[in-house]
matplotlib code that plots the C-alpha trace (Angstrom):
import matplotlib.pyplot as plt

x = [113.5, 114.2, 113.6, 116.5, 116.5, 112.7, 112.6, 111.8, 112.9, 110.7, 112.7, 110.7, 108.4, 106.8, 107.5, 105.7, 104.3, 103.2, 100.7, 101.9, 101.9, 105.8, 105.9, 103.9, 105.3, 108.7, 107.0, 105.7, 109.2, 110.6, 107.9, 109.0, 112.8, 112.7, 113.6, 112.7, 115.8, 114.3, 116.0, 116.2, 115.9, 112.0, 111.0, 110.2, 109.6, 112.2, 109.8, 110.8, 112.7, 116.1, 117.8, 121.2, 120.6, 117.4, 115.8, 117.1, 114.1, 115.6, 113.5, 112.0, 111.8, 108.3, 107.9, 106.4, 104.9, 102.7, 100.7, 100.4, 103.4, 105.0, 106.1, 108.6, 106.3, 103.7, 106.1, 107.3, 103.8, 102.9, 106.7, 105.3, 102.0, 103.5, 105.8, 102.9, 100.5, 103.5, 103.9, 107.9, 110.0, 111.4, 114.9, 116.9, 119.9, 120.5, 117.1, 115.6, 113.6, 115.3, 112.0, 108.4, 105.4, 102.5, 99.3, 98.7, 95.2, 94.2, 95.2, 98.7, 101.4, 104.5, 107.9, 110.4, 113.7, 116.4, 119.3, 121.0, 120.8, 122.7, 120.1, 116.7, 116.5, 114.8, 113.7, 110.3, 108.5, 105.3, 105.3, 105.3, 101.9, 103.8, 105.2, 103.2, 104.0, 101.5, 98.7, 100.1, 100.8, 97.1, 95.8, 97.9, 97.1, 93.3, 93.2, 95.4]
y = [84.9, 81.9, 77.9, 75.9, 72.5, 73.2, 74.9, 78.4, 80.9, 80.9, 84.2, 86.4, 89.3, 91.7, 94.8, 96.1, 99.8, 102.3, 104.0, 107.4, 110.1, 110.1, 106.1, 106.6, 110.0, 107.5, 104.6, 106.5, 108.3, 104.8, 103.9, 107.2, 106.2, 102.4, 100.9, 97.5, 95.5, 92.0, 89.0, 86.3, 83.1, 84.1, 84.8, 83.0, 86.3, 89.3, 91.8, 95.5, 94.3, 95.0, 91.5, 89.8, 87.4, 88.5, 85.4, 82.1, 80.7, 77.5, 74.5, 75.2, 78.7, 81.0, 83.0, 86.5, 85.5, 83.1, 85.3, 87.7, 90.3, 91.1, 94.4, 96.6, 99.5, 96.4, 94.8, 98.4, 99.2, 96.3, 97.0, 100.7, 99.6, 96.8, 99.7, 102.3, 99.5, 98.5, 95.0, 95.3, 93.2, 93.4, 93.1, 96.1, 97.5, 100.6, 102.3, 99.7, 96.4, 93.2, 92.2, 94.1, 92.1, 92.8, 90.6, 90.8, 92.0, 88.0, 87.5, 86.2, 86.6, 88.1, 88.5, 91.0, 91.1, 93.7, 93.2, 97.1, 98.6, 101.9, 102.5, 100.4, 97.9, 94.9, 91.6, 90.2, 86.7, 85.2, 83.2, 79.4, 77.8, 75.6, 78.7, 79.5, 83.1, 83.4, 83.6, 86.1, 88.3, 87.9, 88.9, 91.9, 93.0, 92.6, 94.4, 97.6]
z = [115.1, 112.8, 113.7, 114.5, 114.2, 113.9, 117.9, 117.9, 119.7, 123.3, 124.4, 122.0, 123.8, 122.5, 124.4, 127.3, 126.2, 128.5, 126.0, 127.0, 124.0, 123.9, 123.5, 120.8, 118.8, 119.4, 117.9, 115.3, 115.0, 114.0, 111.3, 109.2, 109.1, 109.1, 105.6, 104.1, 102.6, 101.9, 102.0, 98.7, 100.8, 101.2, 97.6, 94.6, 92.3, 93.1, 92.2, 92.7, 96.1, 94.3, 96.0, 94.9, 94.1, 92.5, 94.2, 96.1, 97.7, 100.3, 101.3, 104.6, 104.6, 104.2, 100.8, 101.0, 97.4, 99.0, 101.1, 98.1, 99.5, 96.1, 96.2, 98.8, 99.5, 100.8, 103.0, 104.0, 104.8, 106.8, 108.4, 109.6, 110.6, 112.5, 114.7, 114.9, 116.9, 118.7, 118.1, 118.4, 120.7, 124.0, 122.5, 121.0, 119.1, 119.7, 119.3, 116.6, 117.7, 117.2, 115.7, 114.6, 113.9, 111.7, 109.8, 105.9, 105.5, 104.8, 108.0, 107.8, 110.7, 109.6, 111.4, 110.5, 111.4, 112.0, 109.8, 109.9, 113.0, 111.9, 109.3, 110.9, 107.7, 108.4, 106.4, 106.9, 105.9, 107.2, 110.2, 110.0, 110.8, 113.7, 115.3, 118.7, 118.8, 115.6, 117.7, 120.4, 117.0, 115.8, 119.8, 119.8, 116.0, 116.9, 120.3, 119.0]

ax = plt.figure().add_subplot(projection="3d")
ax.plot(x, y, z, "-o")
ax.set_aspect("equal")
plt.show()
């Protein structure tokens, strides 16, 4: 979740997964259907994201460009991997988790927020260094 006035949402929790085959099948099913929309506030260079406006970085927003995510394919691949590994929030809207977390190839924790629950479309961004939930994401990513 986005920080409000410098405070991060303390209610964020990873979903407790039973580790059953049916749970993994469900996560794989979501990963095969998920979409990535992007958000112009987290881009300096619009690349192939097709954003409107093309890019509109806001002060205080973390930028995907800075951590090397420059294409929609890269963002979608990370989103799918986060789903497959079960790094999803306990909170859901319909069948979709409100958040999905992943870690870039350079070790940067990423957070994706659901923006369209009907279509399963997310936008994501690097987690700010001061976000304490980063450590939980890194720990779970390494353990999966």
